[in-house]
Phi, psi and omega in degrees: 000135184262139179282329177054047179213170175211166178255131180246132175248122176276113185289346179269320184257346182068020176281146178243120186243145164271130184233152176276132181275330180289145178297125174281152181303125180075025184306320179297326183278322186265347176088155182293339180305333180284354173290338179293130179251325177201144178280125182272319182179181180218128178271164176280340179205177185295322181298316178296320178298318178299317178301318179298313181296320179297325177294318181287326183300341178287348183247113169036048175248113188285317190253014172077203186253135182223157177251008179221139175287141181203171172211153182268000000 
């Protein structure tokens, strides 16, 4: 069974998001921002955000940690 997700770190806000990897219906029209499914946490800086993402990445995250929103 596939998890079909990835972790996204916003380098400007230091937010850490769980994102859907599969293309959502109408992704081009609604934008990649809709790939975000839930906010995991927010770091005080990029280093802290990466630590948060690394902790979550150990659990059922199929495509790892990314700094850019995308869909397959």
